All heavy atoms as TSV, in Angstrom:
chain	resi	resn	atom	element	x	y	z
A	1	MET	N	N	0.845	-1.177	0.000
A	1	MET	CA	C	0.000	0.000	0.000
A	1	MET	C	C	0.891	1.240	0.000
A	1	MET	O	O	1.779	1.368	0.832
A	1	MET	CB	C	-0.887	-0.018	1.231
A	1	MET	CG	C	-1.805	1.158	1.304
A	1	MET	SD	S	-2.956	0.893	2.659
A	1	MET	CE	C	-4.149	2.079	2.208
A	2	THR	N	N	0.645	2.134	-0.935
A	2	THR	CA	C	1.468	3.336	-1.025
A	2	THR	C	C	0.825	4.472	-0.267
A	2	THR	O	O	-0.389	4.566	-0.137
A	2	THR	CB	C	1.665	3.747	-2.492
A	2	THR	OG1	O	0.392	4.054	-3.053
A	2	THR	CG2	C	2.343	2.657	-3.283
A	3	GLN	N	N	1.682	5.358	0.199
A	3	GLN	CA	C	1.203	6.506	0.957
A	3	GLN	C	C	0.789	7.610	-0.015
A	3	GLN	O	O	1.459	7.870	-1.006
A	3	GLN	CB	C	2.307	7.010	1.875
A	3	GLN	CG	C	1.882	8.158	2.745
A	3	GLN	CD	C	3.008	8.582	3.664
A	3	GLN	OE1	O	4.072	7.993	3.669
A	3	GLN	NE2	N	2.774	9.599	4.443
A	4	LEU	N	N	-0.314	8.272	0.283
A	4	LEU	CA	C	-0.814	9.345	-0.559
A	4	LEU	C	C	-0.031	10.619	-0.256
A	4	LEU	O	O	-0.014	11.095	0.875
A	4	LEU	CB	C	-2.308	9.578	-0.307
A	4	LEU	CG	C	-2.999	10.581	-1.206
A	4	LEU	CD1	C	-3.013	10.062	-2.641
A	4	LEU	CD2	C	-4.417	10.814	-0.735
A	5	THR	N	N	0.651	11.137	-1.261
A	5	THR	CA	C	1.405	12.372	-1.097
A	5	THR	C	C	0.611	13.525	-1.681
A	5	THR	O	O	-0.407	13.339	-2.355
A	5	THR	CB	C	2.759	12.280	-1.813
A	5	THR	OG1	O	2.529	12.107	-3.209
A	5	THR	CG2	C	3.597	11.130	-1.267
A	6	ARG	N	N	1.078	14.748	-1.435
A	6	ARG	CA	C	0.386	15.917	-1.975
A	6	ARG	C	C	0.381	15.892	-3.500
A	6	ARG	O	O	-0.605	16.212	-4.135
A	6	ARG	CB	C	1.062	17.199	-1.500
A	6	ARG	CG	C	0.821	17.483	-0.050
A	6	ARG	CD	C	1.462	18.787	0.315
A	6	ARG	NE	N	1.375	19.003	1.749
A	6	ARG	CZ	C	1.892	20.022	2.374
A	6	ARG	NH1	N	2.547	20.950	1.707
A	6	ARG	NH2	N	1.769	20.161	3.665
A	7	ARG	N	N	1.524	15.506	-4.075
A	7	ARG	CA	C	1.615	15.483	-5.534
A	7	ARG	C	C	0.663	14.449	-6.117
A	7	ARG	O	O	-0.017	14.700	-7.103
A	7	ARG	CB	C	3.038	15.192	-5.966
A	7	ARG	CG	C	3.182	15.128	-7.479
A	7	ARG	CD	C	4.596	14.984	-7.908
A	7	ARG	NE	N	5.264	16.258	-7.670
A	7	ARG	CZ	C	6.560	16.448	-7.800
A	7	ARG	NH1	N	7.334	15.460	-8.146
A	7	ARG	NH2	N	7.092	17.623	-7.583
A	8	SER	N	N	0.616	13.266	-5.502
A	8	SER	CA	C	-0.274	12.243	-6.038
A	8	SER	C	C	-1.737	12.607	-5.809
A	8	SER	O	O	-2.587	12.309	-6.652
A	8	SER	CB	C	0.048	10.882	-5.427
A	8	SER	OG	O	-0.144	10.900	-4.032
A	9	ALA	N	N	-2.036	13.285	-4.702
A	9	ALA	CA	C	-3.407	13.721	-4.461
A	9	ALA	C	C	-3.822	14.773	-5.477
A	9	ALA	O	O	-4.945	14.766	-5.990
A	9	ALA	CB	C	-3.547	14.276	-3.044
A	10	ARG	N	N	-2.901	15.697	-5.794
A	10	ARG	CA	C	-3.191	16.730	-6.787
A	10	ARG	C	C	-3.385	16.090	-8.162
A	10	ARG	O	O	-4.292	16.452	-8.909
A	10	ARG	CB	C	-2.060	17.743	-6.836
A	10	ARG	CG	C	-2.355	18.923	-7.719
A	10	ARG	CD	C	-1.218	19.920	-7.778
A	10	ARG	NE	N	-0.743	20.302	-6.458
A	10	ARG	CZ	C	0.540	20.350	-6.101
A	10	ARG	NH1	N	1.485	20.032	-6.971
A	10	ARG	NH2	N	0.899	20.721	-4.892
A	11	ALA	N	N	-2.512	15.140	-8.483
A	11	ALA	CA	C	-2.632	14.465	-9.774
A	11	ALA	C	C	-3.929	13.680	-9.850
A	11	ALA	O	O	-4.588	13.645	-10.890
A	11	ALA	CB	C	-1.439	13.550	-9.988
A	12	GLN	N	N	-4.320	13.066	-8.755
A	12	GLN	CA	C	-5.551	12.293	-8.716
A	12	GLN	C	C	-6.753	13.220	-8.895
A	12	GLN	O	O	-7.698	12.883	-9.598
A	12	GLN	CB	C	-5.651	11.545	-7.393
A	12	GLN	CG	C	-6.826	10.612	-7.302
A	12	GLN	CD	C	-6.838	9.884	-5.965
A	12	GLN	OE1	O	-6.173	10.287	-5.023
A	12	GLN	NE2	N	-7.597	8.810	-5.895
A	13	ALA	N	N	-6.696	14.404	-8.293
A	13	ALA	CA	C	-7.787	15.353	-8.429
A	13	ALA	C	C	-7.885	15.877	-9.857
A	13	ALA	O	O	-8.970	16.197	-10.342
A	13	ALA	CB	C	-7.590	16.517	-7.459
A	14	GLU	N	N	-6.755	15.957	-10.555
A	14	GLU	CA	C	-6.756	16.433	-11.936
A	14	GLU	C	C	-6.999	15.293	-12.924
A	14	GLU	O	O	-7.050	15.532	-14.122
A	14	GLU	CB	C	-5.418	17.102	-12.247
A	14	GLU	CG	C	-5.208	18.392	-11.496
A	14	GLU	CD	C	-3.834	18.977	-11.726
A	14	GLU	OE1	O	-3.015	18.341	-12.430
A	14	GLU	OE2	O	-3.573	20.065	-11.196
A	15	GLY	N	N	-7.113	14.087	-12.439
A	15	GLY	CA	C	-7.384	12.959	-13.314
A	15	GLY	C	C	-6.152	12.415	-14.001
A	15	GLY	O	O	-6.239	11.779	-15.037
A	16	ILE	N	N	-4.985	12.644	-13.439
A	16	ILE	CA	C	-3.728	12.177	-14.008
A	16	ILE	C	C	-3.142	11.146	-13.056
A	16	ILE	O	O	-3.180	11.318	-11.848
A	16	ILE	CB	C	-2.723	13.340	-14.165
A	16	ILE	CG1	C	-3.322	14.437	-15.027
A	16	ILE	CG2	C	-1.412	12.844	-14.745
A	16	ILE	CD1	C	-2.485	15.697	-15.044
A	17	ARG	N	N	-2.574	10.106	-13.616
A	17	ARG	CA	C	-1.899	9.133	-12.765
A	17	ARG	C	C	-0.590	9.718	-12.296
A	17	ARG	O	O	0.174	10.304	-13.065
A	17	ARG	CB	C	-1.645	7.840	-13.525
A	17	ARG	CG	C	-2.911	7.030	-13.709
A	17	ARG	CD	C	-2.650	5.703	-14.322
A	17	ARG	NE	N	-1.443	5.081	-13.807
A	17	ARG	CZ	C	-0.879	4.029	-14.358
A	17	ARG	NH1	N	-1.388	3.499	-15.451
A	17	ARG	NH2	N	0.207	3.500	-13.839
A	18	ALA	N	N	-0.271	9.573	-11.018
A	18	ALA	CA	C	0.933	10.159	-10.441
A	18	ALA	C	C	2.194	9.501	-10.970
A	18	ALA	O	O	3.239	10.124	-11.018
A	18	ALA	CB	C	0.884	10.056	-8.913
A	19	ASP	N	N	2.108	8.253	-11.382
A	19	ASP	CA	C	3.306	7.563	-11.854
A	19	ASP	C	C	3.547	7.749	-13.353
A	19	ASP	O	O	4.469	7.175	-13.911
A	19	ASP	CB	C	3.235	6.076	-11.514
A	19	ASP	CG	C	2.024	5.394	-12.127
A	19	ASP	OD1	O	1.162	6.088	-12.695
A	19	ASP	OD2	O	1.953	4.155	-12.015
A	20	GLU	N	N	2.725	8.564	-14.028
A	20	GLU	CA	C	2.928	8.819	-15.447
A	20	GLU	C	C	3.992	9.881	-15.692
A	20	GLU	O	O	4.265	10.222	-16.827
A	20	GLU	CB	C	1.620	9.274	-16.100
A	20	GLU	CG	C	0.608	8.183	-16.287
A	20	GLU	CD	C	-0.663	8.691	-16.934
A	20	GLU	OE1	O	-0.817	9.915	-17.063
A	20	GLU	OE2	O	-1.491	7.862	-17.307
A	21	GLY	N	N	4.543	10.413	-14.633
A	21	GLY	CA	C	5.538	11.455	-14.803
A	21	GLY	C	C	4.903	12.802	-15.078
A	21	GLY	O	O	5.471	13.632	-15.776
A	22	ALA	N	N	3.733	13.014	-14.564
A	22	ALA	CA	C	3.052	14.292	-14.770
A	22	ALA	C	C	3.875	15.402	-14.145
A	22	ALA	O	O	4.327	15.299	-13.011
A	22	ALA	CB	C	1.662	14.244	-14.144
A	23	ASP	N	N	4.085	16.419	-14.897
A	23	ASP	CA	C	4.900	17.531	-14.447
A	23	ASP	C	C	3.991	18.579	-13.810
A	23	ASP	O	O	3.366	19.370	-14.500
A	23	ASP	CB	C	5.667	18.129	-15.630
A	23	ASP	CG	C	6.745	19.085	-15.187
A	23	ASP	OD1	O	7.063	19.096	-13.991
A	23	ASP	OD2	O	7.260	19.821	-16.037
A	24	VAL	N	N	3.896	18.530	-12.488
A	24	VAL	CA	C	3.046	19.463	-11.758
A	24	VAL	C	C	3.967	20.463	-11.078
A	24	VAL	O	O	4.462	20.235	-9.988
A	24	VAL	CB	C	2.176	18.716	-10.715
A	24	VAL	CG1	C	1.238	19.675	-10.030
A	24	VAL	CG2	C	1.414	17.603	-11.383
A	25	ARG	N	N	4.230	21.571	-11.754
A	25	ARG	CA	C	5.130	22.583	-11.226
A	25	ARG	C	C	4.429	23.919	-11.139
A	25	ARG	O	O	3.426	24.153	-11.800
A	25	ARG	CB	C	6.351	22.747	-12.130
A	25	ARG	CG	C	7.233	21.550	-12.182
A	25	ARG	CD	C	8.428	21.843	-13.016
A	25	ARG	NE	N	9.245	20.646	-13.165
A	25	ARG	CZ	C	10.262	20.558	-13.969
A	25	ARG	NH1	N	10.608	21.573	-14.721
A	25	ARG	NH2	N	10.956	19.447	-14.049
A	26	THR	N	N	5.008	24.784	-10.363
A	26	THR	CA	C	4.499	26.149	-10.305
A	26	THR	C	C	5.053	26.919	-11.493
A	26	THR	O	O	6.051	26.526	-12.084
A	26	THR	CB	C	4.940	26.837	-8.997
A	26	THR	OG1	O	6.354	26.810	-8.934
A	26	THR	CG2	C	4.345	26.142	-7.794
A	27	PRO	N	N	4.416	28.010	-11.870
A	27	PRO	CA	C	4.931	28.799	-12.990
A	27	PRO	C	C	6.348	29.278	-12.711
A	27	PRO	O	O	6.752	29.483	-11.569
A	27	PRO	CB	C	3.970	29.981	-13.077
A	27	PRO	CG	C	2.751	29.573	-12.340
A	27	PRO	CD	C	3.178	28.557	-11.338
A	28	ALA	N	N	7.123	29.472	-13.786
A	28	ALA	CA	C	8.519	29.870	-13.646
A	28	ALA	C	C	8.637	31.243	-12.994
A	28	ALA	O	O	9.526	31.491	-12.196
A	28	ALA	CB	C	9.200	29.868	-15.003
A	29	ARG	N	N	7.745	32.147	-13.349
A	29	ARG	CA	C	7.805	33.491	-12.785
A	29	ARG	C	C	6.451	33.841	-12.209
A	29	ARG	O	O	5.446	33.850	-12.914
A	29	ARG	CB	C	8.197	34.491	-13.861
A	29	ARG	CG	C	8.283	35.887	-13.334
A	29	ARG	CD	C	8.684	36.843	-14.428
A	29	ARG	NE	N	8.562	38.200	-13.920
A	29	ARG	CZ	C	9.419	39.154	-14.195
A	29	ARG	NH1	N	10.440	38.895	-14.962
A	29	ARG	NH2	N	9.249	40.349	-13.710
A	30	VAL	N	N	6.430	34.134	-10.937
A	30	VAL	CA	C	5.200	34.496	-10.265
A	30	VAL	C	C	5.257	35.987	-9.953
A	30	VAL	O	O	6.206	36.456	-9.332
A	30	VAL	CB	C	5.016	33.683	-8.959
A	30	VAL	CG1	C	3.753	34.106	-8.246
A	30	VAL	CG2	C	4.999	32.207	-9.265
A	31	ARG	N	N	4.272	36.720	-10.392
A	31	ARG	CA	C	4.252	38.164	-10.156
A	31	ARG	C	C	3.803	38.425	-8.715
A	31	ARG	O	O	2.840	37.842	-8.237
A	31	ARG	CB	C	3.296	38.848	-11.120
A	31	ARG	CG	C	3.701	38.616	-12.570
A	31	ARG	CD	C	2.873	39.418	-13.476
A	31	ARG	NE	N	3.526	40.721	-13.572
A	31	ARG	CZ	C	3.008	41.767	-14.169
A	31	ARG	NH1	N	1.823	41.683	-14.709
A	31	ARG	NH2	N	3.655	42.903	-14.226
A	32	THR	N	N	4.530	39.289	-8.039
A	32	THR	CA	C	4.175	39.644	-6.671
A	32	THR	C	C	3.627	41.061	-6.647
A	32	THR	O	O	3.929	41.878	-7.506
A	32	THR	CB	C	5.393	39.562	-5.739
A	32	THR	OG1	O	6.401	40.434	-6.234
A	32	THR	CG2	C	5.937	38.142	-5.676
A	33	ARG	N	N	2.850	41.338	-5.645
A	33	ARG	CA	C	2.281	42.667	-5.492
A	33	ARG	C	C	3.333	43.605	-4.941
A	33	ARG	O	O	4.211	43.185	-4.183
A	33	ARG	CB	C	1.089	42.612	-4.543
A	33	ARG	CG	C	-0.013	41.721	-5.047
A	33	ARG	CD	C	-1.171	41.728	-4.115
A	33	ARG	NE	N	-0.708	41.565	-2.737
A	33	ARG	CZ	C	-1.401	41.027	-1.768
A	33	ARG	NH1	N	-2.602	40.602	-2.006
A	33	ARG	NH2	N	-0.918	40.917	-0.550
A	34	PRO	N	N	3.254	44.897	-5.280
A	34	PRO	CA	C	4.235	45.861	-4.760
A	34	PRO	C	C	4.195	45.951	-3.233
A	34	PRO	O	O	5.227	46.119	-2.589
A	34	PRO	CB	C	3.810	47.182	-5.385
A	34	PRO	CG	C	2.969	46.834	-6.547
A	34	PRO	CD	C	2.356	45.506	-6.257
A	35	GLY	N	N	3.025	45.811	-2.652
A	35	GLY	CA	C	2.917	45.872	-1.191
A	35	GLY	C	C	3.681	44.754	-0.515
A	35	GLY	O	O	4.295	44.947	0.537
A	36	ARG	N	N	3.673	43.591	-1.118
A	36	ARG	CA	C	4.408	42.464	-0.534
A	36	ARG	C	C	5.916	42.700	-0.641
A	36	ARG	O	O	6.665	42.396	0.281
A	36	ARG	CB	C	4.025	41.170	-1.238
A	36	ARG	CG	C	4.755	39.991	-0.645
A	36	ARG	CD	C	4.241	38.701	-1.167
A	36	ARG	NE	N	5.001	37.640	-0.549
A	36	ARG	CZ	C	4.491	36.497	-0.183
A	36	ARG	NH1	N	3.227	36.264	-0.370
A	36	ARG	NH2	N	5.242	35.582	0.376
A	37	THR	N	N	6.349	43.248	-1.768
A	37	THR	CA	C	7.772	43.529	-1.952
A	37	THR	C	C	8.245	44.574	-0.951
A	37	THR	O	O	9.301	44.420	-0.334
A	37	THR	CB	C	8.038	44.022	-3.387
A	37	THR	OG1	O	7.555	43.039	-4.296
A	37	THR	CG2	C	9.509	44.247	-3.629
A	38	ILE	N	N	7.452	45.610	-0.766
A	38	ILE	CA	C	7.807	46.650	0.206
A	38	ILE	C	C	7.810	46.073	1.611
A	38	ILE	O	O	8.705	46.352	2.414
A	38	ILE	CB	C	6.837	47.845	0.087
A	38	ILE	CG1	C	7.034	48.542	-1.260
A	38	ILE	CG2	C	7.020	48.821	1.233
A	38	ILE	CD1	C	5.977	49.570	-1.583
A	39	GLY	N	N	6.831	45.233	1.918
A	39	GLY	CA	C	6.779	44.602	3.238
A	39	GLY	C	C	7.981	43.712	3.492
A	39	GLY	O	O	8.541	43.702	4.592
A	40	ASP	N	N	8.376	42.968	2.472
A	40	ASP	CA	C	9.561	42.111	2.610
A	40	ASP	C	C	10.819	42.949	2.841
A	40	ASP	O	O	11.668	42.603	3.670
A	40	ASP	CB	C	9.746	41.243	1.376
A	40	ASP	CG	C	8.752	40.099	1.307
A	40	ASP	OD1	O	8.099	39.816	2.328
A	40	ASP	OD2	O	8.625	39.497	0.220
A	41	ALA	N	N	10.940	44.065	2.107
A	41	ALA	CA	C	12.103	44.937	2.272
A	41	ALA	C	C	12.131	45.535	3.677
A	41	ALA	O	O	13.192	45.598	4.318
A	41	ALA	CB	C	12.087	46.042	1.224
A	42	LEU	N	N	10.974	45.954	4.176
A	42	LEU	CA	C	10.917	46.509	5.533
A	42	LEU	C	C	11.239	45.455	6.581
A	42	LEU	O	O	11.894	45.744	7.588
A	42	LEU	CB	C	9.542	47.125	5.795
A	42	LEU	CG	C	9.236	48.410	5.037
A	42	LEU	CD1	C	7.793	48.837	5.291
A	42	LEU	CD2	C	10.194	49.516	5.440
A	43	LEU	N	N	10.811	44.235	6.341
A	43	LEU	CA	C	11.120	43.150	7.267
A	43	LEU	C	C	12.617	42.874	7.307
A	43	LEU	O	O	13.195	42.670	8.375
A	43	LEU	CB	C	10.351	41.891	6.872
A	43	LEU	CG	C	10.451	40.708	7.813
A	43	LEU	CD1	C	9.887	41.065	9.172
A	43	LEU	CD2	C	9.714	39.523	7.237
A	44	TRP	N	N	13.273	42.884	6.139
A	44	TRP	CA	C	14.724	42.689	6.092
A	44	TRP	C	C	15.446	43.831	6.800
A	44	TRP	O	O	16.429	43.604	7.512
A	44	TRP	CB	C	15.204	42.591	4.643
A	44	TRP	CG	C	15.088	41.195	4.103
A	44	TRP	CD1	C	14.154	40.725	3.236
A	44	TRP	CD2	C	15.926	40.081	4.414
A	44	TRP	NE1	N	14.363	39.393	2.990
A	44	TRP	CE2	C	15.447	38.975	3.690
A	44	TRP	CE3	C	17.040	39.918	5.245
A	44	TRP	CZ2	C	16.042	37.724	3.768
A	44	TRP	CZ3	C	17.626	38.663	5.305
A	44	TRP	CH2	C	17.131	37.591	4.582
A	45	LEU	N	N	14.965	45.060	6.602
A	45	LEU	CA	C	15.595	46.207	7.286
A	45	LEU	C	C	15.437	46.100	8.799
A	45	LEU	O	O	16.368	46.408	9.549
A	45	LEU	CB	C	14.993	47.515	6.773
A	45	LEU	CG	C	15.423	47.928	5.370
A	45	LEU	CD1	C	14.642	49.159	4.924
A	45	LEU	CD2	C	16.918	48.201	5.334
A	46	ALA	N	N	14.270	45.678	9.252
A	46	ALA	CA	C	14.053	45.505	10.687
A	46	ALA	C	C	14.953	44.406	11.249
A	46	ALA	O	O	15.503	44.544	12.348
A	46	ALA	CB	C	12.587	45.191	10.961
A	47	ALA	N	N	15.116	43.339	10.508
A	47	ALA	CA	C	15.999	42.256	10.953
A	47	ALA	C	C	17.441	42.735	11.025
A	47	ALA	O	O	18.170	42.426	11.982
A	47	ALA	CB	C	15.879	41.058	10.012
A	48	LEU	N	N	17.865	43.504	10.027
A	48	LEU	CA	C	19.222	44.044	10.027
A	48	LEU	C	C	19.422	45.001	11.200
A	48	LEU	O	O	20.459	44.967	11.879
A	48	LEU	CB	C	19.495	44.760	8.705
A	48	LEU	CG	C	20.880	45.357	8.534
A	48	LEU	CD1	C	21.931	44.251	8.581
A	48	LEU	CD2	C	20.967	46.113	7.229
A	49	ALA	N	N	18.426	45.842	11.468
A	49	ALA	CA	C	18.516	46.759	12.608
A	49	ALA	C	C	18.600	45.978	13.917
A	49	ALA	O	O	19.340	46.365	14.836
A	49	ALA	CB	C	17.310	47.702	12.625
A	50	GLY	N	N	17.875	44.879	14.010
A	50	GLY	CA	C	17.936	44.049	15.211
A	50	GLY	C	C	19.308	43.435	15.411
A	50	GLY	O	O	19.827	43.411	16.531
A	51	VAL	N	N	19.920	42.964	14.340
A	51	VAL	CA	C	21.265	42.390	14.442
A	51	VAL	C	C	22.264	43.460	14.859
A	51	VAL	O	O	23.135	43.217	15.705
A	51	VAL	CB	C	21.675	41.736	13.099
A	51	VAL	CG1	C	23.143	41.384	13.077
A	51	VAL	CG2	C	20.824	40.505	12.837
A	52	ILE	N	N	22.138	44.658	14.289
A	52	ILE	CA	C	23.038	45.756	14.660
A	52	ILE	C	C	22.876	46.105	16.133
A	52	ILE	O	O	23.873	46.325	16.841
A	52	ILE	CB	C	22.793	46.981	13.758
A	52	ILE	CG1	C	23.277	46.672	12.338
A	52	ILE	CG2	C	23.489	48.218	14.294
A	52	ILE	CD1	C	22.901	47.722	11.313
A	53	CYS	N	N	21.651	46.138	16.618
A	53	CYS	CA	C	21.416	46.430	18.040
A	53	CYS	C	C	22.049	45.364	18.936
A	53	CYS	O	O	22.640	45.691	19.975
A	53	CYS	CB	C	19.923	46.532	18.320
A	53	CYS	SG	S	19.178	48.040	17.693
A	54	ILE	N	N	21.916	44.109	18.559
A	54	ILE	CA	C	22.507	43.034	19.358
A	54	ILE	C	C	24.024	43.176	19.390
A	54	ILE	O	O	24.652	43.048	20.448
A	54	ILE	CB	C	22.081	41.657	18.807
A	54	ILE	CG1	C	20.602	41.433	19.069
A	54	ILE	CG2	C	22.913	40.545	19.419
A	54	ILE	CD1	C	20.034	40.209	18.387
A	55	VAL	N	N	24.624	43.475	18.238
A	55	VAL	CA	C	26.082	43.651	18.179
A	55	VAL	C	C	26.501	44.833	19.052
A	55	VAL	O	O	27.495	44.753	19.791
A	55	VAL	CB	C	26.542	43.836	16.715
A	55	VAL	CG1	C	27.987	44.303	16.644
A	55	VAL	CG2	C	26.361	42.539	15.943
A	56	LEU	N	N	25.752	45.934	19.006
A	56	LEU	CA	C	26.100	47.099	19.824
A	56	LEU	C	C	25.981	46.808	21.316
A	56	LEU	O	O	26.800	47.279	22.116
A	56	LEU	CB	C	25.226	48.291	19.435
A	56	LEU	CG	C	25.522	48.902	18.065
A	56	LEU	CD1	C	24.511	49.996	17.739
A	56	LEU	CD2	C	26.930	49.455	18.022
A	57	VAL	N	N	24.987	46.039	21.710
A	57	VAL	CA	C	24.836	45.677	23.128
A	57	VAL	C	C	26.012	44.807	23.575
A	57	VAL	O	O	26.577	45.007	24.661
A	57	VAL	CB	C	23.481	44.955	23.364
A	57	VAL	CG1	C	23.446	44.292	24.726
A	57	VAL	CG2	C	22.338	45.939	23.225
A	58	VAL	N	N	26.382	43.847	22.755
A	58	VAL	CA	C	27.517	42.987	23.091
A	58	VAL	C	C	28.790	43.823	23.188
A	58	VAL	O	O	29.601	43.659	24.124
A	58	VAL	CB	C	27.669	41.845	22.064
A	58	VAL	CG1	C	28.976	41.106	22.242
A	58	VAL	CG2	C	26.493	40.886	22.163
A	59	LEU	N	N	28.992	44.751	22.275
A	59	LEU	CA	C	30.181	45.621	22.323
A	59	LEU	C	C	30.168	46.519	23.552
A	59	LEU	O	O	31.206	46.781	24.155
A	59	LEU	CB	C	30.268	46.462	21.044
A	59	LEU	CG	C	30.690	45.718	19.787
A	59	LEU	CD1	C	30.628	46.649	18.588
A	59	LEU	CD2	C	32.094	45.156	19.945
A	60	ALA	N	N	28.983	46.993	23.928
A	60	ALA	CA	C	28.899	47.869	25.104
A	60	ALA	C	C	29.283	47.120	26.383
A	60	ALA	O	O	29.905	47.681	27.271
A	60	ALA	CB	C	27.474	48.432	25.220
A	61	PHE	N	N	28.872	45.848	26.488
A	61	PHE	CA	C	29.204	45.067	27.692
A	61	PHE	C	C	30.667	44.637	27.721
A	61	PHE	O	O	31.231	44.462	28.784
A	61	PHE	CB	C	28.290	43.844	27.800
A	61	PHE	CG	C	26.944	44.167	28.377
A	61	PHE	CD1	C	25.792	43.955	27.621
A	61	PHE	CD2	C	26.814	44.656	29.658
A	61	PHE	CE1	C	24.555	44.246	28.151
A	61	PHE	CE2	C	25.580	44.942	30.205
A	61	PHE	CZ	C	24.438	44.740	29.431
A	62	THR	N	N	31.264	44.455	26.562
A	62	THR	CA	C	32.638	43.968	26.537
A	62	THR	C	C	33.646	45.115	26.527
A	62	THR	O	O	34.817	44.888	26.858
A	62	THR	CB	C	32.883	43.093	25.307
A	62	THR	OG1	O	32.604	43.833	24.126
A	62	THR	CG2	C	32.038	41.838	25.364
A	63	ALA	N	N	33.240	46.311	26.197
A	63	ALA	CA	C	34.199	47.437	26.124
A	63	ALA	C	C	34.460	48.031	27.493
A	63	ALA	O	O	33.742	48.022	28.401
A	63	ALA	CB	C	33.662	48.517	25.192
């Protein structure tokens, strides 16, 4: 008895046999919304600011 995987379940729902080598992939290029890109950039900046703060605290205690 084989275990049902997400790929085989998707293929079964589409009427394709999972062992036929059905190529179920996401599109090569997915367009993102500008708001998501800006949010991701702000999240990276916040993470960088957090790392800088941690480094400064460590330097303050060791200096």
